[in-house]
N, C-alpha and C positions, 0 to 999 in steps of 0.2 A: 680645707684640705690644703689650702697654700699654707695658713700659720703653722700647720705642722711641720711641714715640709721646710717651714723658712724656721722654726725652732732645732730640726734635727739639722742644718747648714750649720747654723753657730753653733753646737752642741761641738760640732766635728771638727770647727773651726778651732773653739779652745780646746779641744785636745790634741789635736796640733802646734795651739802655740804650748800646750803642758809638757810636750813631747821632747821639744827643743831647746827649754831653760835646762841649765847646770844645777845638778842637784845642789850643789852651796845656795844657788836663790831660794830653791824651793824648801830649804831648811830655814831660812831667814823667813819666809812667808808663813812657817808653821808657827814661829814666835807672836806672828802678828795677829796669827787667826785662834789664839789660844782665849779661850771665854775668859779665863782669871785675869789675865794679860790687858787682854782688851777693855774689861769692865775696872782695873787698875788706874790703866791710862785715862780713861774717861773722867774717871775720880778724880786723878791728878790735874786733869784738864779744868773740871769744873771749880776744884780748889783754887787755879792759878786762876779761874776768870773773877771768882769771887774775890781773893787778895786783890785784884786788880781795880776791882771798883771799890770797895773799902778803899784802898789808895788814894783813889782820883776820887771820888763825893766824899771821903770822911765818913759814910755811912757805915754803923758798924751793924753787919746783918745780925748777929749775936743778942743784942740790946730790941732788935726788932719788936718779938713778942713782949716781952715788957714794956713796952712804951705803949703799944696797941691796948695791952692790959691797962694801965694806966690811963689812957685817955676815956676806951671805950668800956670798959671792964667786962670785957670779954677774956676769956684765954682761949687763946687762938691754938694752941699745941693741945689744950684738952678739946677741945671742940673739933682738931683734928683727927686725934684718937679715935673720939667717938665715935667719928664719923668712917673710918676706916673698919675701925670695929662694927659698924653695922653691916656698910658692905659685904665684908668677910662675911658673916651670917648669912647674907642674903644669897650669896652667890654659892655658900655650901649648900644652904638650902636648895637652890635651884638644880644644883650638878649634882645632890647626892642619889639620885636614883642611877646615874649613868657612871658611879664610881665601881658597879658590882659589874 
């Protein structure tokens, strides 16, 4: 019961904060919470991180799968795609009764 009251108080505080925020600030927040912009920002950050690691260490991540295939004789990308396909079929089979 106390947890419910505490959550209600937090919710009221958040509503009060949003009532005093200016409209222009809320419009700028809408841009941040847009899913497409959010995922594009994450993708851009990931690419910048990979470029930083490549420049700092000299490792080319595009050549890693080719080198692993030469060394171990295993195509990592084909193995990954096979695993993803099997998991996809498995989860579709499990959740198929819930689709209707």
